[in-house]
C-alpha positions in Angstrom: 9.7 3.0 3.4 11.2 3.7 6.7 13.3 1.7 6.0 12.8 0.2 2.5 13.2 -3.6 3.1 12.8 -7.0 1.5 9.1 -7.0 2.3 8.6 -4.0 0.1 10.8 -5.4 -2.6 9.0 -8.8 -2.5 5.6 -7.1 -2.6 6.7 -5.1 -5.7 8.1 -8.3 -7.4 4.8 -10.2 -6.7 2.7 -7.3 -8.0 4.8 -7.2 -11.2 4.3 -10.9 -11.7 0.6 -10.9 -11.1 -0.3 -7.7 -12.9 2.2 -7.7 -15.8 2.9 -4.1 -14.9 6.1 -2.4 -13.8 6.2 -1.6 -10.1 7.5 1.7 -8.8 7.6 3.0 -5.2 5.5 6.0 -4.0 6.0 8.1 -0.9 3.3 10.5 0.1 4.7 13.5 1.8 1.3 13.9 3.4 -0.4 10.8 4.9 -3.8 10.4 6.5 -2.5 8.7 9.6 0.9 10.3 10.0 2.5 13.8 10.3 3.8 15.4 7.1 7.3 14.3 6.2 10.0 16.9 6.6 12.3 17.6 3.7 15.3 16.0 5.2 13.3 12.8 5.8 12.1 12.7 2.2 15.7 13.0 1.0 16.8 10.2 3.4 14.1 7.8 2.2 14.6 8.8 -1.5 18.3 7.9 -1.2 17.6 4.3 -0.3 18.5 1.6 -2.9 15.5 0.8 -5.0 16.9 -1.9 -7.3 16.3 0.3 -10.3 12.6 1.1 -9.5 11.4 4.7 -9.8 10.3 6.6 -6.8 7.2 8.8 -7.1 6.7 11.6 -4.5 3.2 12.8 -4.0 1.4 15.2 -1.7 -1.8 13.3 -1.9 -2.7 11.8 1.5 -5.4 9.4 0.2 -5.6 6.8 -2.5 -8.5 8.7 -4.0 -6.3 11.7 -4.4 -3.5 9.7 -5.9 -5.8 8.1 -8.4 -7.0 11.5 -9.5 -3.4 12.5 -10.2 -2.3 9.1 -11.5 -5.4 7.5 -13.2 -5.1 3.8 -13.9 -2.5 3.2 -11.2 -2.5 -0.2 -9.5 -1.4 -0.1 -5.9 0.3 -3.0 -4.1 -0.7 -2.8 -0.4 -0.8 -4.9 2.7 -4.0 -6.3 4.3 -3.9 -3.7 7.0 -4.1 -0.9 4.5 -6.9 -2.7 2.6 -8.8 -2.8 6.0 -8.6 1.0 6.2 -9.8 1.5 2.6 -13.1 -0.1 3.4 -13.5 1.3 6.9 -16.0 4.2 7.1 -14.0 5.6 10.1 -11.3 6.7 7.6 -13.9 8.7 5.8 -15.2 10.6 8.8 -17.6 7.8 9.6 -19.6 8.4 6.5 -20.4 5.3 4.4 -21.5 7.6 1.5 -18.2 9.3 1.4 -16.4 6.0 1.5 -18.6 4.7 -1.4 -17.9 7.8 -3.4 -14.2 7.5 -2.9 -14.2 3.8 -3.8 -16.4 4.5 -6.9 -13.9 7.2 -8.0 -11.0 4.7 -7.6 -12.8 2.1 -9.6 -13.8 4.6 -12.3 -10.2 5.8 -12.6 -9.0 2.3 -13.5 -7.1 1.9 -10.2 -6.8 -1.5 -8.6 -5.4 -2.8 -5.3 -3.2 -5.9 -5.2 -3.5 -7.0 -1.6 -0.9 -9.0 0.2 -1.7 -10.9 3.4 -0.2 -9.8 6.7 0.3 -11.4 10.1 -1.9 -9.4 12.5 -1.8 -10.4 16.2 -0.3 -13.7 15.2 -2.9 -14.6 12.6 -2.3 -14.5 8.9 -5.1 -12.3 7.3 -5.7 -11.9 3.6 -8.2 -10.4 1.2 -10.7 -13.2 1.7 -10.9 -12.2 5.4 -12.1 -8.7 4.5 -15.7 -7.6 4.1 -15.8 -5.5 0.9 -19.0 -4.0 -0.5 -20.0 -6.1 -3.5 -20.0 -3.2 -5.9 -16.3 -2.6 -5.2 -15.1 -6.2 -5.2 -13.4 -5.7 -8.6 -11.2 -3.0 -7.1 -9.3 -5.6 -5.1 -7.0 -8.4 -6.3 -5.6 -11.0 -3.9 -1.9 -11.7 -3.8 -1.8 -15.4 -2.9 0.3 -16.4 0.1 2.4 -18.6 -2.2 3.1 -15.7 -4.4 4.3 -13.5 -1.6 4.5 -13.6 2.2 7.1 -12.0 4.4 6.1 -11.3 8.0 8.3 -8.2 8.4 7.4 -4.6 8.9 9.3 -1.3 9.0 8.0 -0.7 12.5 9.5 -3.9 13.7 12.8 -3.1 12.0 12.9 0.3 13.6 12.0 -1.1 17.1 14.9 -3.6 16.8 17.2 -0.7 15.9 18.7 -2.3 12.8 17.8 -3.4 9.3 18.0 -7.1 8.5 20.4 -8.0 5.6 18.8 -7.8 2.2 18.8 -10.6 -0.2 
């Protein structure tokens, strides 16, 4: 959420409609792909307007760790994140470790609502992802008509300003 923008809000709204669950935001202080967030950055991100949604702060860098702490959590994610979840490279190249992590997520009651993303000019969605059959129930497609907003925090930061919120 650097910055929190209409894409995050729209994804949360779509996840609520599709799941019947209340959406909250979560920031992991430690992330697999990024450096640990400094305290001042956590405070800055936490101060952003969240339209009444709660903010959870965790120190778990992986979804498997988050699911152990928060069993039964459903996560709303973009296609790019779903790709990493089923990529053995994110598990040290070990397919067995990946399978164990995904099995733990499934057993915890966690699910992933997956929104499509424009990647290199092509819209990609859950159907474009190869998921091991035994873990198919872990993932739920967010249809394009339910949510699509081709906007990323990285693009906003690169432009140097946030677009107006709706």
